[in-house]
C-alpha positions in Angstrom: 0.0 0.0 0.0 2.8 2.5 0.9 4.5 1.7 -2.4 1.3 2.5 -4.4 0.7 5.7 -2.4 4.4 6.8 -2.9 4.0 6.3 -6.6 0.8 8.3 -6.7 2.1 11.3 -4.7 4.1 12.9 -7.5 1.2 12.7 -9.9 -1.2 14.1 -7.4 1.1 17.0 -6.6 1.5 17.7 -10.3 -2.2 17.6 -10.9 -2.8 20.1 -8.1 0.1 22.4 -9.0 0.6 22.5 -12.7 -1.5 22.7 -15.9 -3.3 19.8 -17.5 -0.9 19.6 -20.5 2.0 19.1 -18.1 0.1 16.3 -16.4 -0.5 14.6 -19.7 3.1 14.9 -20.8 4.3 13.4 -17.6 1.8 10.5 -17.9 3.4 9.8 -21.4 6.9 10.0 -19.9 5.9 7.5 -17.2 4.6 5.1 -19.8 7.7 5.3 -22.0 10.2 5.2 -19.1 8.2 2.4 -17.4 8.3 0.2 -20.4 11.6 -1.6 -19.6 10.4 -2.3 -16.1 7.1 -3.6 -17.3 8.8 -5.9 -19.8 11.5 -7.4 -17.6 11.0 -6.7 -13.9 8.7 -9.5 -13.0 10.7 -12.3 -14.6 14.0 -11.0 -13.2 12.5 -10.7 -9.7 11.3 -14.3 -9.9 14.8 -15.4 -10.9 16.4 -13.5 -8.1 13.8 -14.8 -5.6 14.4 -18.4 -6.7 18.2 -18.0 -6.3 18.0 -16.2 -3.0 15.6 -18.7 -1.5 17.7 -21.7 -2.7 20.8 -20.2 -1.2 19.5 -18.7 2.0 21.4 -19.7 5.0 24.8 -21.0 4.4 25.8 -19.3 1.1 25.2 -15.7 1.9 28.4 -14.6 0.1 27.1 -16.3 -3.1 23.8 -14.4 -2.8 25.6 -11.0 -2.6 27.8 -12.0 -5.6 24.7 -13.1 -7.5 22.9 -9.8 -6.7 25.9 -7.9 -7.9 26.0 -9.8 -11.2 22.3 -9.1 -11.7 22.8 -5.4 -10.9 25.6 -5.2 -13.5 23.6 -7.1 -16.1 20.6 -4.8 -15.6 22.8 -1.8 -15.8 24.2 -3.0 -19.1 20.7 -3.6 -20.4 19.2 -0.2 -19.4 22.3 1.9 -20.2 21.7 2.2 -24.0 18.1 3.1 -23.5 19.0 5.7 -20.8 21.7 7.3 -22.9 19.4 7.6 -26.0 16.6 9.1 -23.9 18.9 11.4 -22.1 20.7 12.8 -25.1 17.9 12.5 -27.8 14.7 12.4 -25.8 13.3 15.7 -27.1 13.8 14.8 -30.7 12.7 11.2 -30.3 9.4 12.2 -28.6 8.8 14.8 -31.3 9.5 12.3 -34.0 7.5 9.4 -32.6 4.6 11.2 -30.9 4.5 14.5 -32.8 6.1 17.9 -32.2 3.6 18.8 -29.4 5.3 16.1 -27.3 8.8 17.6 -27.5 8.5 18.9 -23.9 7.7 15.4 -22.8 11.0 14.3 -24.3 12.8 17.0 -22.3 11.1 15.8 -19.2 12.0 12.2 -20.0 15.7 13.2 -20.5 15.6 14.5 -16.9 13.8 11.6 -15.4 15.5 8.7 -17.2 18.3 8.5 -14.6 15.9 7.9 -11.8 13.9 5.4 -13.8 17.0 3.5 -14.9 18.3 3.3 -11.3 14.9 2.0 -10.2 15.0 -0.5 -13.0 18.3 -1.8 -11.8 17.5 -1.9 -8.0 13.8 -3.0 -7.9 14.2 -6.6 -9.0 16.7 -7.2 -6.2 14.2 -6.2 -3.6 13.0 -9.8 -3.2 15.7 -10.0 -0.5 13.0 -8.3 1.7 11.0 -11.5 1.5 13.6 -13.1 3.7 12.1 -13.6 7.1 14.6 -11.3 9.0 14.2 -8.6 6.3 10.5 -8.0 6.3 10.7 -5.2 8.9 13.6 -3.7 7.1 11.7 -3.5 3.8 8.6 -2.1 5.5 10.6 0.6 7.2 12.1 1.6 3.9 8.6 1.8 2.3 7.4 4.0 5.1 10.5 6.3 4.9 10.0 6.6 1.1 6.4 7.5 1.6 7.2 10.2 4.2 10.1 11.7 2.2 8.3 11.7 -1.2 5.4 13.6 0.4 7.7 16.2 2.0 10.0 16.6 -1.0 7.1 16.8 -3.6 5.2 19.2 -1.3 8.1 21.6 -1.3 9.0 21.1 -5.0 5.4 21.7 -6.2 5.8 25.3 -5.1 8.4 25.9 -7.7 8.5 25.6 -11.5 8.0 22.2 -13.1 11.7 21.5 -14.0 12.7 22.2 -10.4 9.9 19.7 -9.4 11.4 17.1 -11.8 14.9 17.5 -10.6 13.8 17.3 -7.0 11.9 14.1 -7.8 15.0 12.6 -9.6 17.3 13.5 -6.7 14.8 12.0 -4.2 14.6 8.8 -6.1 18.3 8.5 -6.5 18.9 9.0 -2.7 16.0 6.8 -1.6 16.9 3.9 -4.0 20.6 4.2 -3.0 19.5 3.6 0.5 17.3 0.7 -0.7 20.2 -0.8 -2.5 22.3 -0.6 0.6 19.6 -2.3 2.6 19.2 -5.0 0.0 22.9 -5.9 0.3 22.7 -5.6 4.1 19.7 -7.9 4.1 21.3 -10.4 1.8 23.7 -11.2 4.6 20.8 -12.5 6.7 19.3 -15.9 6.2 15.9 -17.7 6.0 13.2 -17.0 3.5 9.7 -16.6 5.1 
C-alpha cells in the first residue's frame, strides 16, 4: 500500500500544482520510461527470488555476488536506453509522438536517470521476502512515503523543471538507501 501511495504522490502533486498539459506529458513520460520495467522486472524478480531462496542460510556470500551480477547485467541492459533518452529524448518524442510532445521528451531526459536506477534496483528487492528482512523492507517503504510527500510538497511550489529535478534527486537518494539495505539484508538468512 505504501508503495502505491508513494508512486501516486508525484502525480497528485503535479495535478494540483501544474496545468493539464504538463500532467498529460508526464503521464506519457511515465509510460515510456516504465516500459523496460514492465517488460522485464517480474521475470528477473522471480529469478532472483528463486536463487536467493535456494541459497538462503549457508551461502550468503554467493547471494551477494549473484545480486551484484544481476545489478551489473541490468545496468548494461538499461544503459543504451537511458543514454538515448537522455541525449535525444526531445527529438525522439517529437519524431514518434509529434512535435507537441517535445517537452515530454525534455522531461524524459531529466527523469531517465531515476527510472533507470529504479529498473536496476527494484528486481533485487525480493531480498526483503527473507524472514529477517520484512521489517527492514517495510521501514524503507514508510521512509520513502514520508520523504516523497515532503519533497514533492516543497518542490510543487516551484517551476516544473525544479519539481522534476527534486523528484529525480529524491529517487536516487532513496533507491541508493534501498540498494544498501538489499545488500545488508542479503547477509541474513531464511526466507519466510
